[in-house]
N, C-alpha and C positions, 0 to 999 in steps of 0.2 A: 846337681842334687845327688844326695846319697840316700841309700836305704840302710837303716840300722835295724836289724832284726834282734829282738830281745826275748830272753826267757830267763826266769829265775834259776833254771837248771844249768845254764851255760853262760859263758862270756858273750858279750854282744858280737854280732857278725855284721860287718859293714861292707856294703857293695856299692859300686858305682851305679848310677840310675839305670843304665842300659842293662847291666847284668842282673840287678835286682828285679827289674821289670820282666826280664826273660824268665827268672825263676817263678815269679808270680803268675805269668801267663801259662807256663807249663803246668802249674798245679791248679789252674782254673780260677785264680783270684782276680778281681778287678784291680786295675792300676789306680788305686786310691792313695792319698797321702798317709792314711792310717788304716790299719787292718789287723786281723787276727786269724791265726790258724789254730783252731781249737784242738784239744787232745783227740777228739773223735775224728777230726779231719786229717790228722798227721799220717796215719797209715796210707791213705789214698794219695796224699801229697808225695810221700816217699816213693810209692809205686809209680806215680806219674813221672817223677824225675828220673828214676831208673829206666823206665820204658823209653823215655825220650833220648837218654844217653845211648841205650842199646840201638834204637832206630837210627840215630845219627851215625854211630860207628858202623852199623851195617851198610848204610848208604855210602859211606866213605871208604868202606872196605878195610877198616883198621881193626886190628885185634884190640881186645878190651884194655890192654895196658899201653896203647899208643903205638906209634910206628916202631918197627923193628930196627935194630942197629944196621941191618943190611940194606935198609931203604936207601935208594939213590939220593933222595932229597929229604932231609929232616925238616919236619914242620916246626916252626919256631913260634907258634902261638899257643895260647892257653886253650885247651880243649874243654868241651862242655863237661866231660867227666871231672876234670880238675876243678871246674867252677862249682859243680853241684856237690862235690864231696863234703866240704865243710858245712854246707846247708843241710845235707842229709844227716850228718853227724849231730848237728844241733837239733834237728827234728827227732832223731832217735833218742837222744838224751832227755829231751823234753817229754817225749812220750813215756819213757821209763820213769820219770819223776812225776808224771801226771800234771805237767804244766803246759800251758799254751805258749805259742810264739806270736809276738806282736811286732808291728813296725809303726813308726811315726808317732809314738807316744812317749 
């Protein structure tokens, strides 16, 4: 299954089920086939995503921009920061345009 997040303010954002569910869980939404993030909910959603990224990076001891080139072992997976960035950008553009973000419709 895929999550397709939609807003009139942006292009659609498609995520695999695991990643879409992770975003929804972080922002406190139920994992339903359809849903909405209202304009009023967007600031809290963005803050929750950013707080989770900061907490995860602090727990892993990584700087905000990922591992440094001097690291002995380079991590070859997609970080939470990389996953949430397009979603946060979608939320920000939607908020600026006064539009909600929906999925499953």
